[in-house]
N, C-alpha and C positions, 0 to 999 in steps of 0.2 A: 274728752280731756282737753285741757287748755293747750294752746300753742306755746312752744318754748324755743330757745335757741337750739343750734345744732341741726339735726336732720339733713346732714350732708348727702346721704343716699337719695333722699327725696329731691334735693336741689340738683343733684347730678342728673337725675332722670328728667327733671323739668327743663333744664338748660342744655342738656346734651354734653356735659363736661364730666369726664371720669372723676370719681370720688377722690382719687389720689392727687388730682390737680387743683383741688380747692384750697383756699386760704380761709379758715373758719375763724371769724372775729365776732361771732354772734353770741358766745356764751359767757364771756367775762372770766374764763378759766385761765389761770397762769399758764402761758405757753412753754415755760421752762420749769415745769413742776419738779417736785422732789424726786431724785433719781432712785428708782426702785432696784435694789440689788437682787441677786438670785435668792429665791426663797428655799428654805430647807424642805425637803420632800415630805417630812412628817406633817407639816401644816396642812397638806392636801389630804392626808389619810385619817386625821383625827377629827373628832367633833370639837368645836370651839370650846375653850376652857376659860372661865372667868379669872382664874388665878395665874394668868399668863404675863402679868406685868403691865397690861394696858391701863388698868385703873390708876396705877401709880404714875405712869407717864402722863396720862391725861390730867391728873390732879396737879402735877407740877407745872404743866403748860398752861392750864386754865385757872390756876390758883383757887381751886375748890375740889373737894372730893365728892360733892353731891351731884354726881353725874351718872347718866345711863347711856351707854353706847347704843346707837340705833342705826338702821340701814339708811343713812343719809337723813338730813333734817326733814326731808319730805315725809318720812314715816311719822314723825311727831306732828307735823302740820296736819296730816290726815286724821291722826288719832285724838289730838287734844279736844276738838269740839265735842266728842262723845263723852268726855269726862266731867261735864257739868250740865246742869239743866238749861233750858232755853234762856238765852241771855241777850242783852243789848250790847252788841260788839262794834266798837269803833275801830276802823282799819284805815291806816294811812293810804291815800290814793293820789297819784298813781303809785303802785308798788308791786311787789311780787304777787301775782294774781292768785296763786294757789291758796293763799291765806283766806281771802274772801270766799273763794270757791268752796273750801272745806267747811267753813262755818255755815255757809248758806245751805249746804247739803244736809246739815243736821238741824235745820229749821231755826237757827238763831237769826235774830234781826241784825243785819249788817248795815252799818252806817259809814259811808265813805267820808274821810276827813282830810282836809287840807292841813299841812303841818302847822300853819299859823292859828288854827282854830281849836287845836286839841285842848289847850289850857281852859278855854271857855266852856267846854262840854264834858270835861273829864268826870265831873261829879254826877253826870247823868248816865254814865256807862257802867256796865258790869265787867267788861273786858276791853282792854286796849291792845291792839296788835300793830307793831311797826317793825321796820327793818332799820338797822343802824350800823353803818351808813345805809341810806335807802337805795334800793334798786328799782327803777333806773335813774332817779333824779340826783342821787348823790348827797342829798341833804343829811345833816348830822344832828344828833341830839346829845347834849352834854349829859354825862352820867348823873350829875346832881339833879337835873331836871327829871330824868327818868325815875330816879329813886324817890323823888317827891311825888310823882304821879303814882308810883307803886304804893306809897303809904296811903294816899287818898283812896285808891281802889281797894286796898286790903282792908281798910276800915269798914268796908261794906261787903267783905268776902269776895272782892273782885280780883281779877288777874291783870297783870301787865306781861304781855308776851313780846319778847325782843328777839328778833331774828338777826344774828350777828354774822351772817354768811360772808360778808365782805369786811369784817372787823379785824382779821388777823394782821393786816398790814398797819393798822392803827390801834394797837392794844390799849392805849389810854382811853379809848371810847367805850371799852367793855364794862359791863356790870356783872360779869361772871363771878367775881370774888364775893358778891353779895348773895349768891345762891343760897337758898335756905330761908331767906326772909319771906314772910307770908305773901303769897300772891305773885311772886316773881318767877317767871319762866324764861329761860334763855336757851336759844338754839344755836348750835355751831356745826360746821361741816368741814371736812377735809377737801371738798371739791374745788374750791376757788383758789385760795392762796397756795395750798400745797399742790394744786393741779392734779388731784387724784379723784376726779369726778366718777370715774369708772369703778372705783373701789366701793362706792356706795356706803360711806361710813360718816356718821356725825354723832353729836351728843345733845342730850337735853339736860339742863341743869335746873333744879327746882328743890322745893322742900321735900323731905323724905316720903311723906304720904302720897304725894302726887307721883313721885318716881316709882313707888310701889304699884300704884294704879296703872301707870304707863307700862311697866314691865309685865304686869298681869294681862294687859290688853294685847301687847305685841307677842307674848309667848317666848319660848326658848329659842336660842340660836338665831337671833335676828341679824347678827353680824357674822360673816364667815370667818373661819380661822385664818386664811390668808389675809383678809382685810384687817383683822386685828393685829397680825404680825407687822404688816406694813405701817399701820397707824402708830403702833408702839415705837417703832424706830424713827418714823418721821417726826413725831412729837418730841422726841429726845434730841433731835439734831439741831441744837441751838445755833451752831455756827452757820448752817444753811439758812435757817430762819432769819438771822440778823442780816446776812448778805442779801437775801431775797427781798426783804423790806426796803432796803436802800435801792436795789435794782428796779423794783416795781415803781417806786415813786419817781425815779428818773425817767423810766420809760413812759409813765403816764403823762408827765409833763411834755415829753417829746411828742407823744401822740396829739396832745392838745395843740401844740405849736404847728404840727403838720396839718391838722384839720383846719385850723384858723387860716393857714396860708391859702387854702382853697375855698374860703368863704363859708366854712362850716364851724363857726366858733362854738366851742362847747358851752353848755349851760349848766352842766353838773358833772361830777366825776367821783371816782374812787381811785385807788391805786391800780385797779384792774380794768377800768373802762372809762370812756368819755361819752357823755350823752349830748346830743345836739337837737334842739328844737328847730325845725325848718318845715315850711309848707311843701318843700320838694322831697320830703322823706321817702315817699313811695317811688318816685322817679329815680332818686339816687340809689335806693336799695336795688331796684331792678337793673340799673346800669352796672353797678358793681357786681351783681350776680352774673351778668353776661360776661364779665371778666373773670369769673370764678372766685369772687370774693364775697363771702356771706357775712352780713351784718344784721343786727336785730332791728326790726322796724316796728313802730307803734303808731296807731291811728289816733289815739286820744290821750294826750295831745300828739299832733303829727311830729314824730321825732325818730331819731336813730341812736342806737347804742353801738359803739365801736370797742371791741376788746383789743388787747395788745397784740401786735405782731411779735414774733419771736426772733427768728434768724434774720441776718442782714438782708438777704434776698426777699424776705417777706415785707420788710419796711420799704424796700425799693419798689416792690410790686404794688403796694398800696399807694405809694407816692405817684407812680405812673397812672394808676387807675383814677385817682383823684384829679390829676392834671387833665384828664380827658373828659371830666364831667361837664365842664363849661360848654363843650362842643355838642354833647349828646343828651344830657339829662335836662 
């Protein structure tokens, strides 16, 4: 399996720092996620039911009813490549690596694409896969551009797969409301913006025939009853959502200013992370880890991704660790 953020227990063992003493900035998950209330005892005893109100809550939030709840967008990422014949698949690079990994496992021909070259090769592809905003570069694609690419792909029975895992804070970027148009597949998750990664719940939006194929592939009860209950209430909490969008944008700007103060000027961002290209990435990563701060490190290109601190003491701790970098990294 590919390496991802998190893995606090592994880091704790490697650096000899107890798990509870770590500040995990490696995942891009909202550190102040939706506050889960006490769940009714019945949701633990019953099998998940489709007529529980989740479909209506999701339709209102995502502006489409053409949705299938899944066990996190990762479930769709792994299943989609099996639903079409061998294809020429263009995938934005660098990006979330599970996409390329999944298509390669099913013997598709994967072509890594720079964001500036997609337009020139779109007519040679069967499938185009990208994240919007992109993880980890933060680059964004206008919905009009994406819909134009979808039209060109669909004219040859092709697909446009858009992973919107970091889109909740910038809903104007989403193409979810166009779900149902031929060839358009959109993935969403409650993991990042809502801070509910442990719930393992996401959605795939597409035309009805593909949703039926996906449901048949994944089988029944792919999402637990407690996860469905939590998602239904979180998706309906518009007051929390509006306040959180404002708060995340403020904190993302604050993080960019903090990193820049110590010579780590961000080269890309979303509301939930800041990315920094630097030849010192490995050294900075290790030094921060020695201080019990975990960030995401990449080798190609050499870069770091910083998620948002949450509580005031976490901001102070990151500030102090960054201040010490010049002396040791």
